[in-house]
C-alpha positions as CSV (number, residue, x, y, z in Angstrom):
1,M,-45.6,-12.5,-3.1
2,F,-43.5,-9.4,-3.4
3,E,-42.9,-6.2,-1.5
4,V,-41.1,-3.0,-2.3
5,F,-38.8,-1.4,0.2
6,E,-36.9,1.9,0.4
7,H,-33.1,1.9,-0.2
8,T,-31.4,5.3,-0.1
9,A,-32.2,6.9,-3.5
10,D,-33.3,3.6,-4.9
11,L,-36.0,1.1,-4.3
12,G,-35.7,-2.6,-3.4
13,L,-37.8,-5.5,-4.3
14,R,-38.1,-8.5,-2.1
15,V,-39.8,-11.6,-3.5
16,L,-40.8,-14.8,-1.7
17,A,-42.2,-17.8,-3.6
18,E,-42.6,-21.5,-3.3
19,D,-40.7,-22.3,-6.5
20,E,-38.2,-20.6,-8.9
21,P,-40.6,-20.0,-11.8
22,T,-43.1,-18.2,-9.4
23,L,-40.2,-16.3,-7.9
24,F,-39.2,-14.9,-11.4
25,A,-42.8,-14.2,-12.3
26,D,-43.5,-12.4,-9.1
27,A,-40.3,-10.4,-9.5
28,A,-41.4,-9.3,-12.9
29,R,-44.8,-8.2,-11.6
30,G,-43.1,-6.5,-8.7
31,L,-40.9,-4.5,-11.1
32,F,-43.9,-3.3,-13.1
33,S,-45.7,-2.4,-9.8
34,I,-42.9,0.0,-9.1
35,M,-43.4,1.7,-12.5
36,V,-47.2,1.5,-12.7
37,A,-49.3,2.3,-9.6
38,N,-52.5,0.6,-10.9
39,L,-51.0,-2.5,-12.4
40,D,-54.3,-4.4,-12.0
41,A,-55.8,-2.0,-14.7
42,V,-53.4,-3.5,-17.3
43,R,-55.3,-5.7,-19.7
44,P,-53.6,-8.9,-21.0
45,V,-54.2,-8.1,-24.7
46,C,-50.6,-8.4,-26.1
47,K,-48.4,-11.5,-25.6
48,K,-44.6,-11.3,-25.7
49,A,-42.1,-14.2,-25.5
50,F,-38.7,-14.1,-23.9
51,A,-35.7,-16.5,-24.0
52,L,-32.6,-15.9,-21.9
53,Q,-29.5,-17.9,-21.2
54,G,-27.6,-18.2,-17.9
55,S,-26.8,-20.8,-15.3
56,R,-26.5,-18.5,-12.3
57,R,-29.9,-17.7,-10.9
58,D,-29.0,-14.2,-9.6
59,E,-27.6,-13.2,-13.0
60,L,-30.6,-14.7,-14.8
61,L,-32.9,-12.7,-12.6
62,F,-30.9,-9.5,-13.4
63,D,-31.1,-10.2,-17.1
64,W,-34.8,-11.0,-16.9
65,L,-35.7,-7.8,-15.1
66,S,-33.4,-5.8,-17.4
67,E,-35.0,-7.3,-20.5
68,L,-38.5,-6.4,-19.1
69,L,-37.3,-2.8,-18.4
70,Y,-35.9,-2.6,-21.9
71,V,-39.3,-3.7,-23.4
72,F,-41.1,-1.1,-21.3
73,E,-38.8,1.7,-22.4
74,T,-38.5,0.8,-26.1
75,E,-41.9,-0.6,-26.9
76,R,-43.9,1.2,-24.2
77,L,-45.4,-2.1,-23.3
78,V,-46.8,-2.5,-19.8
79,L,-46.8,-6.2,-18.7
80,S,-48.8,-7.6,-15.8
81,Q,-49.1,-11.3,-16.2
82,F,-46.1,-13.7,-16.5
83,R,-45.5,-17.4,-17.1
84,V,-41.9,-18.5,-16.5
85,A,-40.1,-21.8,-17.1
86,L,-36.5,-22.3,-16.0
87,G,-34.0,-24.9,-17.2
88,A,-30.6,-25.6,-15.9
89,E,-29.1,-22.8,-18.1
90,D,-32.0,-20.8,-19.5
91,L,-35.3,-19.0,-18.9
92,Q,-38.3,-19.2,-21.2
93,A,-41.2,-16.9,-20.5
94,E,-44.4,-15.4,-21.8
95,A,-45.8,-12.1,-20.6
96,W,-49.1,-10.4,-21.3
97,G,-50.0,-6.7,-21.1
98,E,-50.8,-3.8,-23.3
99,P,-49.3,-0.6,-24.7
100,L,-48.9,2.2,-22.2
101,D,-52.0,4.4,-22.1
102,A,-51.4,7.6,-20.1
103,T,-55.2,8.0,-19.7
104,R,-55.5,4.7,-17.9
105,H,-52.1,3.7,-16.5
106,Q,-50.8,5.7,-13.5
107,L,-47.0,5.9,-13.8
108,E,-45.4,5.7,-10.4
109,H,-41.6,5.6,-10.5
110,E,-39.2,5.9,-13.5
111,V,-36.9,2.9,-13.1
112,K,-33.6,3.7,-14.7
113,A,-31.8,0.4,-14.3
114,I,-31.7,-2.9,-12.4
115,T,-28.6,-3.1,-10.2
116,Y,-26.3,-5.8,-9.0
117,H,-26.1,-4.2,-5.6
118,G,-27.7,-6.5,-3.0
119,L,-28.8,-8.9,-5.7
120,V,-29.8,-12.2,-4.0
121,V,-31.5,-15.4,-5.2
122,E,-31.5,-18.2,-2.7
123,Q,-33.4,-21.2,-1.7
124,T,-34.8,-21.1,1.9
125,A,-36.6,-23.6,4.1
126,Q,-39.9,-22.0,2.9
127,G,-39.1,-21.9,-0.8
128,W,-37.2,-19.2,-2.7
129,R,-36.2,-15.6,-1.9
130,A,-34.9,-12.8,-4.1
131,E,-33.9,-9.3,-3.4
132,V,-33.0,-6.7,-6.1
133,I,-32.4,-3.0,-6.0
134,V,-33.6,-0.8,-8.8
135,D,-32.2,2.6,-9.6
136,I,-34.9,5.2,-9.8
């Protein structure tokens, strides 16, 4: 589960999940929901693999979302489904989506960057929680 919240000139993303892989997958979906209003219209016709290194979960989340934003900007690939595996010092993921189609995908916000401001990844009594602010 994720929700988007207002933050001055930026937008925030708050994610709650029962485990870390789901947290990272839902954060990815949340990021793309900020950029594409009708994310459910994205078909999973292309598969992309990701591999990132890092032992700190907050920095790994930052790197993961930044990599997804980079793929969107450089490859014009809209991703909507995610499978994430986390090791002690790495992230392995697969994502599915399709090339951006202006006739079908409604662009919502232009995300310029993921920020470190207010970045949180923590375990709670209910599972895992993350917050991240994106520069729009």
